C-alpha positions as a LaTeX table, in Angstrom:
\begin{tabular}{lrrr}
\hline
Residue & $x$ (\AA) & $y$ (\AA) & $z$ (\AA) \\
\hline
Met1 & 6.18 & $-16.44$ & 29.85 \\
Asn2 & 5.27 & $-12.74$ & 29.85 \\
Asp3 & 1.57 & $-12.06$ & 30.40 \\
Asn4 & 1.20 & $-10.37$ & 27.00 \\
Tyr5 & 1.23 & $-13.82$ & 25.35 \\
Val6 & $-2.35$ & $-14.77$ & 24.53 \\
Pro7 & $-4.17$ & $-17.41$ & 22.44 \\
Leu8 & $-4.81$ & $-16.50$ & 18.81 \\
Glu9 & $-8.58$ & $-16.55$ & 19.28 \\
Glu10 & $-8.31$ & $-14.01$ & 22.11 \\
Ala11 & $-6.23$ & $-11.67$ & 19.96 \\
Ala12 & $-8.64$ & $-11.98$ & 17.02 \\
Ala13 & $-11.55$ & $-11.09$ & 19.31 \\
Val14 & $-10.08$ & $-7.60$ & 19.86 \\
Val15 & $-11.25$ & $-6.31$ & 16.46 \\
Lys16 & $-14.69$ & $-4.67$ & 16.74 \\
Asn17 & $-17.30$ & $-3.37$ & 14.31 \\
Gly18 & $-16.16$ & $-0.15$ & 12.63 \\
Asp19 & $-12.51$ & $-0.46$ & 13.68 \\
Thr20 & $-9.57$ & 0.69 & 11.60 \\
Leu21 & $-7.44$ & $-2.42$ & 11.25 \\
Ala22 & $-3.85$ & $-2.10$ & 10.03 \\
Leu23 & $-1.97$ & $-5.11$ & 8.68 \\
Gly24 & 1.81 & $-5.13$ & 8.68 \\
Gly25 & 4.29 & $-6.63$ & 6.26 \\
Met26 & 4.88 & $-5.66$ & 2.65 \\
Thr27 & 3.15 & $-6.88$ & $-0.54$ \\
Leu28 & 3.52 & $-10.70$ & $-0.30$ \\
Tyr29 & 6.08 & $-10.74$ & 2.49 \\
Arg30 & 5.54 & $-11.33$ & 6.22 \\
Arg31 & 1.80 & $-10.75$ & 6.11 \\
Pro32 & $-0.27$ & $-11.75$ & 9.19 \\
Ile33 & $-2.43$ & $-14.29$ & 7.35 \\
Gly34 & $-2.69$ & $-16.58$ & 10.37 \\
Phe35 & $-4.37$ & $-13.74$ & 12.25 \\
Val36 & $-6.67$ & $-13.03$ & 9.30 \\
Lys37 & $-7.74$ & $-16.68$ & 9.28 \\
Ala38 & $-8.54$ & $-16.52$ & 13.00 \\
Leu39 & $-10.49$ & $-13.30$ & 12.48 \\
Leu40 & $-12.56$ & $-14.87$ & 9.69 \\
Ala41 & $-13.16$ & $-17.97$ & 11.81 \\
Arg42 & $-14.98$ & $-15.95$ & 14.48 \\
Arg43 & $-18.62$ & $-16.88$ & 15.09 \\
Arg44 & $-19.61$ & $-13.23$ & 14.76 \\
Leu45 & $-17.48$ & $-11.35$ & 12.27 \\
Pro46 & $-16.62$ & $-7.69$ & 12.83 \\
Met47 & $-18.21$ & $-5.55$ & 10.14 \\
Asp48 & $-17.62$ & $-2.19$ & 8.45 \\
Leu49 & $-13.86$ & $-2.26$ & 8.99 \\
Thr50 & $-11.49$ & 0.32 & 7.58 \\
Leu51 & $-8.46$ & $-1.54$ & 6.29 \\
Leu52 & $-5.21$ & 0.41 & 6.60 \\
Ser53 & $-2.14$ & $-0.97$ & 4.86 \\
Phe54 & 0.93 & 0.49 & 3.19 \\
Thr55 & 0.40 & $-2.20$ & 0.54 \\
Gly56 & $-2.53$ & $-4.60$ & 0.47 \\
Gly57 & $-1.98$ & $-8.23$ & $-0.55$ \\
Met58 & $-3.70$ & $-11.57$ & $-0.18$ \\
Glu59 & $-4.32$ & $-11.05$ & 3.55 \\
Ser60 & $-6.31$ & $-7.91$ & 2.77 \\
Asp61 & $-8.07$ & $-9.45$ & $-0.22$ \\
Leu62 & $-9.39$ & $-12.25$ & 1.99 \\
Leu63 & $-11.01$ & $-9.73$ & 4.33 \\
Val64 & $-12.53$ & $-7.81$ & 1.43 \\
Gly65 & $-13.89$ & $-11.00$ & $-0.12$ \\
Ala66 & $-15.46$ & $-11.98$ & 3.20 \\
Gly67 & $-17.49$ & $-8.77$ & 3.06 \\
Ile68 & $-16.32$ & $-7.28$ & 6.34 \\
Val69 & $-14.38$ & $-4.31$ & 4.95 \\
Lys70 & $-16.17$ & $-1.04$ & 4.28 \\
Arg71 & $-13.19$ & 1.13 & 3.36 \\
Val72 & $-9.60$ & 0.64 & 2.17 \\
Arg73 & $-6.66$ & 3.01 & 2.69 \\
Ser74 & $-3.60$ & 1.71 & 0.86 \\
Ala75 & $-1.00$ & 2.93 & $-1.61$ \\
Tyr76 & $-1.15$ & $-0.37$ & $-3.51$ \\
Phe77 & $-3.51$ & $-3.35$ & $-3.50$ \\
Gly78 & $-2.48$ & $-6.37$ & $-5.55$ \\
Leu79 & $-0.64$ & $-9.66$ & $-5.76$ \\
Glu80 & 2.54 & $-8.50$ & $-7.49$ \\
Ala81 & 3.54 & $-10.97$ & $-10.25$ \\
Phe82 & 0.28 & $-12.88$ & $-9.68$ \\
Gly83 & $-1.80$ & $-9.98$ & $-10.96$ \\
Leu84 & $-4.60$ & $-7.91$ & $-9.51$ \\
Ala85 & $-6.16$ & $-8.66$ & $-6.14$ \\
Pro86 & $-9.30$ & $-10.41$ & $-7.43$ \\
Met87 & $-11.81$ & $-9.71$ & $-4.66$ \\
Phe88 & $-10.67$ & $-6.11$ & $-4.22$ \\
Thr89 & $-11.12$ & $-5.61$ & $-7.97$ \\
Gln90 & $-14.57$ & $-7.19$ & $-7.94$ \\
Phe91 & $-15.79$ & $-5.19$ & $-4.95$ \\
Val92 & $-14.51$ & $-1.89$ & $-6.31$ \\
Gln93 & $-16.01$ & $-2.47$ & $-9.75$ \\
Ser94 & $-19.38$ & $-3.34$ & $-8.21$ \\
Gln95 & $-19.17$ & $-0.29$ & $-5.90$ \\
Arg96 & $-19.28$ & $-2.41$ & $-2.76$ \\
Leu97 & $-16.06$ & $-0.96$ & $-1.37$ \\
Glu98 & $-14.95$ & 2.58 & $-0.62$ \\
Val99 & $-11.38$ & 3.39 & $-1.60$ \\
Val100 & $-9.63$ & 6.33 & 0.03 \\
Glu101 & $-7.04$ & 7.46 & $-2.50$ \\
Glu102 & $-3.63$ & 7.27 & $-0.86$ \\
Thr103 & 0.02 & 7.40 & $-1.82$ \\
Glu104 & 3.09 & 6.44 & 0.16 \\
Ala105 & 3.48 & 10.06 & 1.23 \\
Ser106 & $-0.11$ & 10.59 & 2.36 \\
Ile107 & $-0.17$ & 7.40 & 4.44 \\
Val108 & 3.17 & 8.06 & 6.11 \\
Met109 & 2.39 & 11.72 & 6.82 \\
Gly110 & $-1.07$ & 10.84 & 8.16 \\
Ile111 & 0.33 & 8.17 & 10.48 \\
Arg112 & 3.11 & 10.47 & 11.68 \\
Ala113 & 0.56 & 13.19 & 12.41 \\
Gln114 & $-1.45$ & 10.76 & 14.52 \\
Ile115 & 1.68 & 9.66 & 16.37 \\
Ala116 & 2.59 & 13.30 & 17.03 \\
Gly117 & $-0.88$ & 14.06 & 18.34 \\
Val118 & $-1.60$ & 16.77 & 15.77 \\
Gly119 & $-4.39$ & 17.07 & 13.24 \\
Phe120 & $-2.17$ & 17.09 & 10.16 \\
Leu121 & 1.37 & 17.25 & 8.86 \\
Pro122 & 2.38 & 19.50 & 5.95 \\
Ser123 & 4.26 & 18.34 & 2.88 \\
Thr124 & 5.09 & 19.36 & $-0.68$ \\
Ala125 & 3.76 & 15.98 & $-1.88$ \\
Trp126 & 0.72 & 16.13 & $-4.21$ \\
Leu127 & 1.41 & 19.75 & $-5.19$ \\
Gly128 & 0.87 & 20.17 & $-8.92$ \\
Thr129 & $-1.11$ & 16.90 & $-9.21$ \\
Asp130 & $-4.80$ & 16.04 & $-9.53$ \\
Leu131 & $-4.77$ & 13.97 & $-6.35$ \\
Pro132 & $-6.29$ & 16.71 & $-4.12$ \\
Ala133 & $-9.39$ & 16.65 & $-6.36$ \\
Leu134 & $-9.90$ & 13.01 & $-5.35$ \\
Arg135 & $-9.52$ & 13.80 & $-1.65$ \\
Pro136 & $-11.59$ & 16.86 & $-0.67$ \\
Asp137 & $-10.67$ & 16.16 & 2.96 \\
Val138 & $-7.04$ & 17.00 & 2.18 \\
Lys139 & $-6.55$ & 20.75 & 2.52 \\
Thr140 & $-3.68$ & 23.13 & 1.86 \\
Val141 & $-2.00$ & 25.52 & 4.30 \\
Leu142 & 0.51 & 28.34 & 4.03 \\
Asp143 & 3.95 & 27.90 & 5.55 \\
Pro144 & 4.08 & 30.68 & 8.19 \\
Tyr145 & 7.81 & 31.13 & 7.57 \\
Ser146 & 8.14 & 31.06 & 3.78 \\
Gly147 & 4.55 & 31.75 & 2.70 \\
Asp148 & 4.65 & 28.70 & 0.40 \\
Glu149 & 1.57 & 26.56 & $-0.11$ \\
Leu150 & 1.77 & 23.10 & 1.43 \\
Val151 & $-0.52$ & 20.08 & 1.46 \\
Ala152 & $-1.91$ & 19.31 & 4.94 \\
Phe153 & $-2.29$ & 15.55 & 5.22 \\
Pro154 & $-4.83$ & 14.70 & 7.96 \\
Ala155 & $-3.94$ & 12.37 & 10.81 \\
Ile156 & $-4.89$ & 8.71 & 10.34 \\
Pro157 & $-6.12$ & 7.00 & 13.52 \\
Cys158 & $-5.78$ & 3.26 & 13.98 \\
Asp159 & $-7.57$ & 1.00 & 16.45 \\
Val160 & $-5.73$ & $-2.30$ & 15.93 \\
Ala161 & $-2.46$ & $-3.11$ & 14.15 \\
Val162 & $-1.25$ & $-6.66$ & 13.48 \\
Ile163 & 2.30 & $-7.49$ & 12.49 \\
His164 & 4.05 & $-10.82$ & 11.97 \\
Gly165 & 7.48 & $-11.51$ & 13.42 \\
Leu166 & 10.17 & $-14.15$ & 13.15 \\
Ala167 & 10.26 & $-14.79$ & 16.89 \\
Gly168 & 9.27 & $-13.53$ & 20.28 \\
Asp169 & 11.11 & $-14.06$ & 23.54 \\
Arg170 & 9.65 & $-14.89$ & 26.93 \\
Gln171 & 9.80 & $-11.24$ & 27.96 \\
Gly172 & 7.54 & $-10.22$ & 25.05 \\
Asn173 & 10.13 & $-8.65$ & 22.74 \\
Val174 & 9.49 & $-9.36$ & 19.05 \\
Leu175 & 11.96 & $-9.82$ & 16.17 \\
Ile176 & 11.03 & $-8.81$ & 12.61 \\
Asn177 & 13.24 & $-8.87$ & 9.53 \\
Asn178 & 14.58 & $-5.83$ & 7.72 \\
Asn179 & 11.74 & $-5.71$ & 5.19 \\
Leu180 & 9.94 & $-3.36$ & 7.56 \\
Gly181 & 7.29 & $-1.68$ & 5.46 \\
Ile182 & 5.68 & 0.66 & 8.00 \\
Asp183 & 5.54 & $-1.90$ & 10.82 \\
Leu184 & 7.45 & 0.28 & 13.27 \\
Glu185 & 5.11 & 3.21 & 12.61 \\
Leu186 & 2.12 & 0.91 & 13.19 \\
Val187 & 3.50 & 0.01 & 16.60 \\
Tyr188 & 3.32 & 3.67 & 17.60 \\
Val189 & 0.07 & 4.68 & 15.91 \\
Ala190 & $-2.31$ & 1.86 & 16.89 \\
Asp191 & $-4.30$ & 1.80 & 20.11 \\
Thr192 & $-3.74$ & $-1.98$ & 20.30 \\
Val193 & $-0.76$ & $-3.75$ & 18.72 \\
Ile194 & $-0.82$ & $-7.52$ & 18.13 \\
Ala195 & 2.26 & $-9.45$ & 17.03 \\
Thr196 & 2.03 & $-12.99$ & 15.75 \\
Val197 & 5.38 & $-14.79$ & 15.83 \\
Glu198 & 6.80 & $-17.94$ & 14.26 \\
Arg199 & 8.29 & $-19.22$ & 17.51 \\
Val200 & 9.03 & $-18.37$ & 21.11 \\
Val201 & 12.62 & $-18.35$ & 22.34 \\
Glu202 & 14.25 & $-17.72$ & 25.69 \\
Gln203 & 15.99 & $-14.54$ & 24.55 \\
Leu204 & 16.29 & $-12.73$ & 21.24 \\
Glu205 & 19.74 & $-12.07$ & 19.84 \\
Arg206 & 20.39 & $-8.83$ & 17.99 \\
Ser207 & 21.60 & $-9.24$ & 14.43 \\
Thr208 & 22.10 & $-7.18$ & 11.30 \\
Asp209 & 19.21 & $-9.04$ & 9.62 \\
Gly210 & 16.45 & $-8.02$ & 11.97 \\
Val211 & 14.89 & $-5.37$ & 14.18 \\
Ile212 & 13.67 & $-6.00$ & 17.71 \\
Ile213 & 10.43 & $-4.38$ & 18.87 \\
Pro214 & 10.76 & $-3.98$ & 22.65 \\
Arg215 & 8.17 & $-5.46$ & 25.01 \\
Pro216 & 6.18 & $-2.19$ & 25.47 \\
Gly217 & 5.56 & $-2.03$ & 21.72 \\
Cys218 & 3.19 & $-4.99$ & 21.54 \\
Asp219 & 0.08 & $-5.34$ & 23.69 \\
Met220 & $-0.42$ & $-8.96$ & 22.66 \\
Val221 & 1.97 & $-11.59$ & 21.30 \\
Val222 & 0.71 & $-14.84$ & 19.79 \\
Ala223 & 2.74 & $-17.87$ & 18.73 \\
Val224 & 1.56 & $-18.76$ & 15.21 \\
Pro225 & 4.05 & $-21.03$ & 13.39 \\
Gly226 & 3.69 & $-20.54$ & 9.65 \\
Gly227 & 1.53 & $-17.51$ & 10.38 \\
Ala228 & 2.59 & $-15.60$ & 7.27 \\
Ala229 & 1.99 & $-18.42$ & 4.76 \\
Pro230 & 1.32 & $-18.44$ & 1.85 \\
Ser231 & 3.20 & $-15.13$ & 1.87 \\
Ser232 & 6.89 & $-15.50$ & 2.63 \\
Cys233 & 8.69 & $-15.10$ & 5.92 \\
Tyr234 & 12.36 & $-14.68$ & 5.09 \\
Pro235 & 14.59 & $-16.48$ & 6.02 \\
Leu236 & 12.23 & $-19.15$ & 7.39 \\
Tyr237 & 10.13 & $-20.03$ & 4.33 \\
Pro238 & 9.51 & $-18.75$ & 0.80 \\
Leu239 & 6.41 & $-17.54$ & $-0.98$ \\
Ala240 & 3.94 & $-20.35$ & $-1.75$ \\
Gly241 & 3.19 & $-19.31$ & $-5.30$ \\
Gly242 & 1.07 & $-22.36$ & $-6.05$ \\
Thr243 & $-1.38$ & $-21.49$ & $-3.29$ \\
Ile244 & $-1.68$ & $-17.91$ & $-4.50$ \\
Leu245 & $-2.37$ & $-19.14$ & $-8.03$ \\
Glu246 & $-5.07$ & $-21.46$ & $-6.64$ \\
Tyr247 & $-6.55$ & $-18.46$ & $-4.86$ \\
Thr248 & $-6.71$ & $-16.27$ & $-7.95$ \\
Glu249 & $-8.18$ & $-19.09$ & $-10.04$ \\
Ala250 & $-10.82$ & $-19.79$ & $-7.38$ \\
Cys251 & $-11.80$ & $-16.12$ & $-7.20$ \\
His252 & $-12.02$ & $-15.72$ & $-10.96$ \\
Gly253 & $-14.12$ & $-18.89$ & $-11.09$ \\
Gly254 & $-16.59$ & $-17.65$ & $-8.48$ \\
Arg255 & $-15.28$ & $-20.04$ & $-5.83$ \\
Phe256 & $-13.96$ & $-17.62$ & $-3.22$ \\
Glu257 & $-16.10$ & $-19.05$ & $-0.42$ \\
Glu258 & $-14.95$ & $-22.56$ & $-1.26$ \\
Phe259 & $-11.29$ & $-21.52$ & $-1.14$ \\
Leu260 & $-11.81$ & $-19.63$ & 2.10 \\
Ala261 & $-13.47$ & $-22.62$ & 3.75 \\
Arg262 & $-10.50$ & $-24.82$ & 2.86 \\
Leu263 & $-8.06$ & $-22.17$ & 4.03 \\
Leu264 & $-9.74$ & $-21.85$ & 7.43 \\
Gln265 & $-9.52$ & $-25.61$ & 7.91 \\
Ser266 & $-5.80$ & $-25.73$ & 7.12 \\
\hline
\end{tabular}
């Protein structure tokens, strides 16, 4: 087995106070909930995290509800057909959570700027909208060739990114399905990349229904069977809608801590 395979507890210990933590997957699909559970099971929880996610789902809502997230950067935060993300909604309404207004364009451009090692990337996105008024840190620049005004999206740094894959091989390569989200960008932007995988195989086979992240892309690989549940992990298992409904009902009934305690024991 390649030496980048580590126990789940060791991987979860990487996240430190004040880190920017990015979670891969998309909405309620292939989310690293097994890692989130291990993170919340730590004796000393990391605090004041910035949560970076193209779309935030239940995995992100659990971290918010646990009180360890200071700031959220996401283009969407919710549970799709199951409604709003309850703890995110509660924390925002009670002003216990800072939300950095983002769109798909601002997140992608900010991540690409960080990958390129520059302070910003220009774009025509947000021009003619009120979004710049919500983000005074987002400036405009003039195109030196055309003289047109462009929005300069600042680089977004990331300390730790966690993605969930279908399988990993003994060399440390990781297979994810084609519902990529921004997982491949997270591999490049994060200082430390952790991949949890459903199973370990001798060798991954290339197929049209998946993308292989080569060994250098992941600093740590962890075998976590069922590690995306109750989100789905196509084609291995579907969304566990009943569990998500139990979660929303518990949160709306003031029983988040009770639900979380049961989840961490499962």
